[in-house]
FIKOLZA-1660 file (N, C-alpha, C; in steps of 0.1 Angstrom, whole numbers, plus 5000, padded with zeros to 4 digits):
% residues 166
   i   px   py   pz ch aa at
   1 7263 8980 3063  A  M  N
   1 7266 8985 3076  A  M CA
   1 7268 8973 3085  A  M  C
   2 7278 8973 3093  A  A  N
   2 7282 8962 3102  A  A CA
   2 7273 8962 3114  A  A  C
   3 7269 8950 3119  A  K  N
   3 7261 8949 3131  A  K CA
   3 7270 8951 3143  A  K  C
   4 7266 8959 3152  A  K  N
   4 7274 8961 3164  A  K CA
   4 7270 8950 3174  A  K  C
   5 7281 8943 3180  A  S  N
   5 7278 8933 3189  A  S CA
   5 7287 8935 3202  A  S  C
   6 7281 8930 3213  A  K  N
   6 7289 8932 3226  A  K CA
   6 7300 8921 3226  A  K  C
   7 7311 8925 3230  A  K  N
   7 7322 8916 3232  A  K CA
   7 7319 8907 3244  A  K  C
   8 7320 8894 3241  A  Q  N
   8 7317 8884 3252  A  Q CA
   8 7329 8878 3258  A  Q  C
   9 7330 8878 3271  A  Q  N
   9 7341 8872 3278  A  Q CA
   9 7340 8857 3277  A  Q  C
  10 7351 8850 3278  A  P  N
  10 7350 8835 3278  A  P CA
  10 7341 8831 3289  A  P  C
  11 7331 8823 3286  A  G  N
  11 7322 8818 3296  A  G CA
  11 7312 8828 3301  A  G  C
  12 7313 8840 3295  A  G  N
  12 7303 8851 3299  A  G CA
  12 7291 8851 3291  A  G  C
  13 7281 8858 3295  A  T  N
  13 7269 8860 3288  A  T CA
  13 7267 8875 3286  A  T  C
  14 7259 8880 3277  A  P  N
  14 7256 8894 3275  A  P CA
  14 7253 8901 3289  A  P  C
  15 7246 8893 3298  A  A  N
  15 7242 8899 3311  A  A CA
  15 7255 8901 3319  A  A  C
  16 7264 8891 3320  A  T  N
  16 7276 8893 3328  A  T CA
  16 7285 8903 3322  A  T  C
  17 7286 8904 3309  A  V  N
  17 7294 8914 3302  A  V CA
  17 7289 8928 3306  A  V  C
  18 7275 8930 3306  A  A  N
  18 7270 8943 3309  A  A CA
  18 7273 8947 3323  A  A  C
  19 7272 8937 3332  A  L  N
  19 7275 8940 3346  A  L CA
  19 7290 8944 3348  A  L  C
  20 7299 8936 3342  A  T  N
  20 7313 8939 3342  A  T CA
  20 7316 8952 3337  A  T  C
  21 7311 8955 3325  A  E  N
  21 7313 8968 3318  A  E CA
  21 7308 8980 3327  A  E  C
  22 7297 8978 3334  A  A  N
  22 7292 8988 3343  A  A CA
  22 7299 8990 3356  A  A  C
  23 7308 8980 3359  A  G  N
  23 7315 8981 3371  A  G CA
  23 7307 8978 3384  A  G  C
  24 7296 8970 3382  A  V  N
  24 7287 8967 3392  A  V CA
  24 7291 8954 3399  A  V  C
  25 7292 8954 3413  A  P  N
  25 7295 8942 3420  A  P CA
  25 7284 8931 3418  A  P  C
  26 7288 8919 3415  A  Y  N
  26 7278 8908 3414  A  Y CA
  26 7285 8895 3416  A  Y  C
  27 7277 8885 3419  A  T  N
  27 7282 8871 3421  A  T CA
  27 7275 8862 3412  A  T  C
  28 7282 8853 3405  A  V  N
  28 7276 8844 3396  A  V CA
  28 7274 8831 3404  A  V  C
  29 7262 8825 3402  A  H  N
  29 7259 8812 3408  A  H CA
  29 7255 8803 3396  A  H  C
  30 7263 8792 3395  A  A  N
  30 7260 8782 3385  A  A CA
  30 7255 8769 3391  A  A  C
  31 7246 8762 3385  A  Y  N
  31 7241 8750 3390  A  Y CA
  31 7237 8741 3378  A  Y  C
  32 7236 8728 3380  A  E  N
  32 7233 8719 3370  A  E CA
  32 7218 8720 3367  A  E  C
  33 7214 8724 3355  A  H  N
  33 7200 8726 3351  A  H CA
  33 7194 8712 3349  A  H  C
  34 7182 8710 3355  A  D  N
  34 7174 8697 3352  A  D CA
  34 7163 8700 3343  A  D  C
  35 7163 8696 3330  A  P  N
  35 7153 8699 3321  A  P CA
  35 7139 8694 3325  A  P  C
  36 7138 8684 3334  A  S  N
  36 7125 8679 3338  A  S CA
  36 7119 8687 3350  A  S  C
  37 7126 8696 3356  A  H  N
  37 7121 8704 3367  A  H CA
  37 7109 8713 3361  A  H  C
  38 7098 8714 3368  A  P  N
  38 7086 8721 3363  A  P CA
  38 7088 8736 3364  A  P  C
  39 7097 8742 3371  A  S  N
  39 7099 8756 3372  A  S CA
  39 7113 8760 3372  A  S  C
  40 7117 8768 3362  A  Y  N
  40 7131 8773 3362  A  Y CA
  40 7135 8781 3374  A  Y  C
  41 7126 8790 3379  A  G  N
  41 7130 8798 3390  A  G CA
  41 7130 8790 3403  A  G  C
  42 7121 8782 3405  A  E  N
  42 7121 8774 3418  A  E CA
  42 7133 8764 3418  A  E  C
  43 7137 8759 3406  A  E  N
  43 7148 8751 3405  A  E CA
  43 7161 8759 3409  A  E  C
  44 7162 8771 3404  A  A  N
  44 7173 8780 3407  A  A CA
  44 7174 8782 3422  A  A  C
  45 7163 8785 3429  A  A  N
  45 7163 8788 3443  A  A CA
  45 7167 8776 3451  A  A  C
  46 7162 8764 3447  A  E  N
  46 7165 8751 3454  A  E CA
  46 7180 8748 3452  A  E  C
  47 7185 8749 3440  A  A  N
  47 7199 8746 3437  A  A CA
  47 7209 8755 3444  A  A  C
  48 7205 8768 3445  A  M  N
  48 7214 8777 3452  A  M CA
  48 7212 8778 3467  A  M  C
  49 7202 8772 3472  A  G  N
  49 7199 8773 3486  A  G CA
  49 7195 8787 3490  A  G  C
  50 7188 8794 3481  A  V  N
  50 7184 8808 3484  A  V CA
  50 7169 8808 3485  A  V  C
  51 7164 8816 3494  A  S  N
  51 7149 8818 3496  A  S CA
  51 7143 8822 3482  A  S  C
  52 7131 8816 3479  A  P  N
  52 7125 8819 3466  A  P CA
  52 7120 8834 3466  A  P  C
  53 7119 8841 3477  A  E  N
  53 7115 8855 3477  A  E CA
  53 7127 8864 3472  A  E  C
  54 7139 8858 3472  A  R  N
  54 7151 8865 3468  A  R CA
  54 7155 8862 3453  A  R  C
  55 7149 8852 3448  A  V  N
  55 7152 8848 3434  A  V CA
  55 7141 8853 3425  A  V  C
  56 7144 8861 3415  A  F  N
  56 7134 8867 3407  A  F CA
  56 7135 8862 3392  A  F  C
  57 7123 8860 3387  A  K  N
  57 7122 8855 3373  A  K CA
  57 7119 8867 3364  A  K  C
  58 7124 8866 3352  A  T  N
  58 7122 8876 3342  A  T CA
  58 7111 8871 3332  A  T  C
  59 7101 8879 3332  A  L  N
  59 7089 8875 3323  A  L CA
  59 7087 8886 3313  A  L  C
  60 7084 8883 3300  A  V  N
  60 7081 8892 3290  A  V CA
  60 7066 8892 3287  A  V  C
  61 7061 8904 3288  A  A  N
  61 7046 8906 3285  A  A CA
  61 7044 8916 3274  A  A  C
  62 7032 8915 3268  A  D  N
  62 7028 8925 3258  A  D CA
  62 7018 8934 3264  A  D  C
  63 7022 8947 3265  A  V  N
  63 7013 8957 3270  A  V CA
  63 7009 8966 3259  A  V  C
  64 6997 8965 3255  A  D  N
  64 6991 8974 3244  A  D CA
  64 7000 8973 3232  A  D  C
  65 7005 8962 3228  A  G  N
  65 7013 8960 3216  A  G CA
  65 7028 8962 3217  A  G  C
  66 7033 8965 3229  A  A  N
  66 7047 8967 3232  A  A CA
  66 7052 8957 3242  A  A  C
  67 7064 8951 3239  A  L  N
  67 7069 8942 3249  A  L CA
  67 7075 8949 3261  A  L  C
  68 7073 8943 3273  A  V  N
  68 7077 8949 3285  A  V CA
  68 7083 8937 3294  A  V  C
  69 7093 8940 3301  A  V  N
  69 7099 8930 3310  A  V CA
  69 7094 8932 3324  A  V  C
  70 7090 8922 3331  A  A  N
  70 7086 8922 3345  A  A CA
  70 7096 8913 3352  A  A  C
  71 7101 8918 3363  A  V  N
  71 7110 8910 3372  A  V CA
  71 7103 8908 3385  A  V  C
  72 7099 8895 3388  A  V  N
  72 7091 8892 3399  A  V CA
  72 7097 8880 3407  A  V  C
  73 7094 8879 3420  A  P  N
  73 7099 8867 3427  A  P CA
  73 7093 8854 3422  A  P  C
  74 7102 8844 3421  A  V  N
  74 7098 8831 3416  A  V CA
  74 7087 8824 3426  A  V  C
  75 7086 8829 3438  A  A  N
  75 7077 8824 3448  A  A CA
  75 7062 8828 3444  A  A  C
  76 7061 8837 3435  A  G  N
  76 7047 8841 3431  A  G CA
  76 7045 8842 3416  A  G  C
  77 7036 8850 3412  A  S  N
  77 7033 8852 3398  A  S CA
  77 7032 8867 3395  A  S  C
  78 7030 8869 3382  A  L  N
  78 7029 8883 3377  A  L CA
  78 7015 8887 3376  A  L  C
  79 7012 8899 3382  A  D  N
  79 6999 8905 3381  A  D CA
  79 6999 8913 3368  A  D  C
  80 6993 8908 3358  A  L  N
  80 6993 8915 3345  A  L CA
  80 6986 8929 3345  A  L  C
  81 6975 8930 3353  A  K  N
  81 6968 8943 3354  A  K CA
  81 6977 8953 3360  A  K  C
  82 6984 8949 3371  A  A  N
  82 6993 8958 3378  A  A CA
  82 7005 8962 3369  A  A  C
  83 7010 8953 3361  A  L  N
  83 7020 8956 3351  A  L CA
  83 7016 8966 3341  A  L  C
  84 7004 8964 3335  A  A  N
  84 6999 8974 3326  A  A CA
  84 6998 8988 3332  A  A  C
  85 6993 8988 3344  A  T  N
  85 6991 9001 3351  A  T CA
  85 7005 9007 3354  A  T  C
  86 7015 8999 3358  A  A  N
  86 7029 9004 3361  A  A CA
  86 7035 9011 3349  A  A  C
  87 7032 9007 3337  A  V  N
  87 7038 9013 3325  A  V CA
  87 7028 9022 3317  A  V  C
  88 7017 9025 3324  A  G  N
  88 7007 9034 3318  A  G CA
  88 6999 9028 3307  A  G  C
  89 6998 9015 3307  A  G  N
  89 6990 9008 3297  A  G CA
  89 6976 9004 3302  A  G  C
  90 6969 8998 3292  A  K  N
  90 6955 8994 3296  A  K CA
  90 6954 8979 3298  A  K  C
  91 6961 8971 3289  A  R  N
  91 6960 8957 3289  A  R CA
  91 6973 8950 3287  A  R  C
  92 6975 8939 3295  A  A  N
  92 6988 8932 3294  A  A CA
  92 6984 8917 3292  A  A  C
  93 6992 8910 3284  A  T  N
  93 6991 8896 3282  A  T CA
  93 7006 8890 3282  A  T  C
  94 7007 8878 3285  A  M  N
  94 7021 8872 3283  A  M CA
  94 7025 8873 3269  A  M  C
  95 7037 8876 3266  A  A  N
  95 7042 8877 3252  A  A CA
  95 7044 8863 3246  A  A  C
  96 7043 8862 3233  A  D  N
  96 7046 8850 3226  A  D CA
  96 7060 8846 3229  A  D  C
  97 7063 8833 3234  A  P  N
  97 7076 8829 3237  A  P CA
  97 7087 8832 3226  A  P  C
  98 7083 8829 3214  A  A  N
  98 7092 8831 3203  A  A CA
  98 7096 8846 3201  A  A  C
  99 7086 8855 3203  A  A  N
  99 7089 8869 3202  A  A CA
  99 7098 8874 3214  A  A  C
 100 7095 8868 3226  A  A  N
 100 7103 8872 3237  A  A CA
 100 7118 8867 3235  A  A  C
 101 7120 8855 3230  A  E  N
 101 7133 8850 3227  A  E CA
 101 7140 8859 3217  A  E  C
 102 7133 8861 3206  A  R  N
 102 7139 8869 3195  A  R CA
 102 7143 8883 3199  A  R  C
 103 7134 8889 3207  A  T  N
 103 7137 8903 3211  A  T CA
 103 7148 8904 3221  A  T  C
 104 7148 8895 3231  A  T  N
 104 7158 8896 3242  A  T CA
 104 7171 8890 3238  A  T  C
 105 7171 8880 3229  A  G  N
 105 7183 8873 3225  A  G CA
 105 7186 8861 3235  A  G  C
 106 7177 8858 3243  A  Y  N
 106 7179 8847 3253  A  Y CA
 106 7168 8837 3251  A  Y  C
 107 7170 8825 3256  A  V  N
 107 7160 8814 3255  A  V CA
 107 7152 8814 3268  A  V  C
 108 7139 8809 3266  A  R  N
 108 7130 8808 3277  A  R CA
 108 7137 8800 3289  A  R  C
 109 7135 8805 3301  A  G  N
 109 7142 8799 3312  A  G CA
 109 7155 8804 3314  A  G  C
 110 7160 8813 3305  A  G  N
 110 7173 8819 3307  A  G CA
 110 7173 8834 3303  A  G  C
 111 7161 8839 3302  A  I  N
 111 7160 8854 3299  A  I CA
 111 7164 8862 3310  A  I  C
 112 7174 8871 3308  A  S  N
 112 7179 8879 3318  A  S CA
 112 7173 8894 3316  A  S  C
 113 7171 8901 3326  A  P  N
 113 7168 8915 3325  A  P CA
 113 7179 8924 3320  A  P  C
 114 7191 8918 3320  A  L  N
 114 7204 8925 3317  A  L CA
 114 7209 8920 3303  A  L  C
 115 7215 8929 3296  A  G  N
 115 7222 8926 3283  A  G CA
 115 7213 8921 3272  A  G  C
 116 7201 8925 3272  A  Q  N
 116 7191 8921 3262  A  Q CA
 116 7195 8926 3248  A  Q  C
 117 7192 8919 3238  A  R  N
 117 7195 8923 3224  A  R CA
 117 7188 8937 3221  A  R  C
 118 7175 8938 3225  A  K  N
 118 7168 8951 3224  A  K CA
 118 7163 8954 3238  A  K  C
 119 7168 8966 3243  A  R  N
 119 7164 8970 3257  A  R CA
 119 7149 8973 3257  A  R  C
 120 7142 8965 3266  A  L  N
 120 7128 8967 3268  A  L CA
 120 7125 8975 3281  A  L  C
 121 7114 8981 3281  A  R  N
 121 7109 8988 3294  A  R CA
 121 7109 8977 3304  A  R  C
 122 7113 8980 3316  A  T  N
 122 7114 8970 3327  A  T CA
 122 7108 8975 3340  A  T  C
 123 7100 8966 3346  A  V  N
 123 7094 8969 3359  A  V CA
 123 7099 8958 3369  A  V  C
 124 7105 8963 3379  A  L  N
 124 7110 8955 3390  A  L CA
 124 7100 8955 3402  A  L  C
 125 7096 8943 3406  A  D  N
 125 7086 8942 3416  A  D CA
 125 7091 8949 3429  A  D  C
 126 7082 8957 3435  A  A  N
 126 7086 8965 3447  A  A CA
 126 7092 8957 3458  A  A  C
 127 7089 8944 3459  A  S  N
 127 7094 8935 3470  A  S CA
 127 7109 8934 3469  A  S  C
 128 7115 8937 3458  A  A  N
 128 7130 8935 3457  A  A CA
 128 7137 8944 3467  A  A  C
 129 7131 8956 3469  A  A  N
 129 7137 8966 3478  A  A CA
 129 7139 8961 3492  A  A  C
 130 7132 8950 3496  A  A  N
 130 7133 8945 3510  A  A CA
 130 7146 8937 3512  A  A  C
 131 7153 8934 3501  A  H  N
 131 7165 8925 3501  A  H CA
 131 7178 8933 3498  A  H  C
 132 7188 8929 3505  A  A  N
 132 7201 8935 3502  A  A CA
 132 7206 8931 3488  A  A  C
 133 7204 8918 3484  A  T  N
 133 7207 8913 3471  A  T CA
 133 7196 8904 3466  A  T  C
 134 7194 8903 3453  A  I  N
 134 7185 8894 3447  A  I CA
 134 7192 8886 3436  A  I  C
 135 7186 8875 3432  A  C  N
 135 7192 8868 3421  A  C CA
 135 7183 8868 3409  A  C  C
 136 7189 8870 3397  A  V  N
 136 7182 8870 3384  A  V CA
 136 7190 8861 3374  A  V  C
 137 7183 8857 3364  A  S  N
 137 7190 8849 3354  A  S CA
 137 7202 8857 3348  A  S  C
 138 7213 8849 3346  A  A  N
 138 7225 8855 3340  A  A CA
 138 7225 8853 3325  A  A  C
 139 7214 8848 3320  A  G  N
 139 7213 8847 3305  A  G CA
 139 7214 8833 3300  A  G  C
 140 7214 8823 3308  A  R  N
 140 7212 8809 3304  A  R CA
 140 7207 8801 3315  A  R  C
 141 7201 8790 3312  A  R  N
 141 7196 8781 3322  A  R CA
 141 7207 8775 3330  A  R  C
 142 7206 8775 3343  A  G  N
 142 7216 8770 3352  A  G CA
 142 7227 8781 3356  A  G  C
 143 7224 8794 3353  A  L  N
 143 7233 8804 3356  A  L CA
 143 7225 8816 3361  A  L  C
 144 7228 8821 3374  A  E  N
 144 7222 8832 3380  A  E CA
 144 7232 8842 3384  A  E  C
 145 7228 8855 3385  A  V  N
 145 7237 8866 3391  A  V CA
 145 7230 8871 3403  A  V  C
 146 7238 8874 3413  A  E  N
 146 7233 8880 3425  A  E CA
 146 7238 8894 3425  A  E  C
 147 7229 8904 3427  A  L  N
 147 7233 8918 3428  A  L CA
 147 7223 8926 3436  A  L  C
 148 7226 8938 3439  A  S  N
 148 7216 8946 3446  A  S CA
 148 7205 8950 3437  A  S  C
 149 7193 8951 3443  A  P  N
 149 7181 8955 3435  A  P CA
 149 7183 8970 3430  A  P  C
 150 7190 8978 3437  A  A  N
 150 7192 8992 3432  A  A CA
 150 7201 8992 3420  A  A  C
 151 7211 8983 3420  A  D  N
 151 7220 8982 3408  A  D CA
 151 7212 8977 3396  A  D  C
 152 7204 8967 3398  A  L  N
 152 7196 8961 3387  A  L CA
 152 7186 8972 3382  A  L  C
 153 7180 8979 3391  A  A  N
 153 7171 8989 3386  A  A CA
 153 7178 9000 3378  A  A  C
 154 7190 9004 3383  A  Q  N
 154 7197 9014 3376  A  Q CA
 154 7201 9009 3362  A  Q  C
 155 7207 8997 3361  A  L  N
 155 7212 8992 3348  A  L CA
 155 7201 8990 3338  A  L  C
 156 7189 8986 3343  A  T  N
 156 7178 8983 3333  A  T CA
 156 7168 8995 3332  A  T  C
 157 7171 9006 3339  A  E  N
 157 7162 9018 3340  A  E CA
 157 7148 9013 3344  A  E  C
 158 7148 9004 3353  A  A  N
 158 7135 8998 3357  A  A CA
 158 7127 9008 3366  A  A  C
 159 7114 9007 3365  A  V  N
 159 7105 9013 3375  A  V CA
 159 7102 9003 3385  A  V  C
 160 7100 9007 3398  A  S  N
 160 7096 8998 3408  A  S CA
 160 7081 8999 3410  A  S  C
 161 7074 8988 3411  A  A  N
 161 7059 8987 3413  A  A CA
 161 7056 8974 3418  A  A  C
 162 7045 8973 3425  A  P  N
 162 7040 8960 3431  A  P CA
 162 7033 8952 3419  A  P  C
 163 7041 8945 3412  A  V  N
 163 7036 8937 3400  A  V CA
 163 7036 8922 3403  A  V  C
 164 7041 8918 3414  A  G  N
 164 7041 8904 3418  A  G CA
 164 7030 8900 3427  A  G  C
 165 7025 8888 3426  A  R  N
 165 7014 8883 3435  A  R CA
 165 7020 8871 3442  A  R  C
 166 7016 8870 3455  A  A  N
 166 7021 8858 3462  A  A CA
 166 7013 8845 3458  A  A  C
% end
């Protein structure tokens, strides 16, 4: 049986392909990634000149044995207890990085909530609703997409919950 793969546009990523196929308006922001920077998300915010409250990082956690995606502002951190509660679980821990990469099809620092190899349950921090647009990884380091939080939530079937901590 042949493996089904998403057709990739030249220079595109599975995330940008998913956005294009869905007909969702988005803007791509590319910047030169500095491997020595201590934070992928803060680097993105600085490079794009965007407030860290509008740039969201994609984190993969293990909630009661199932991988779950949390999308939270780079200006803060993930509240694991709140994430577990948001998906009806009891306990959450950060996922093993290799498992996160293998499951999503992206590398750490470039994991996008969009176009993942295996669609995972997604929780979008409630603070996203305060912004007309937010930025998330486009699927590789040095590449972000800007889109409305409502479009992101719809495409990922995300639930909104206060899972980020300042």
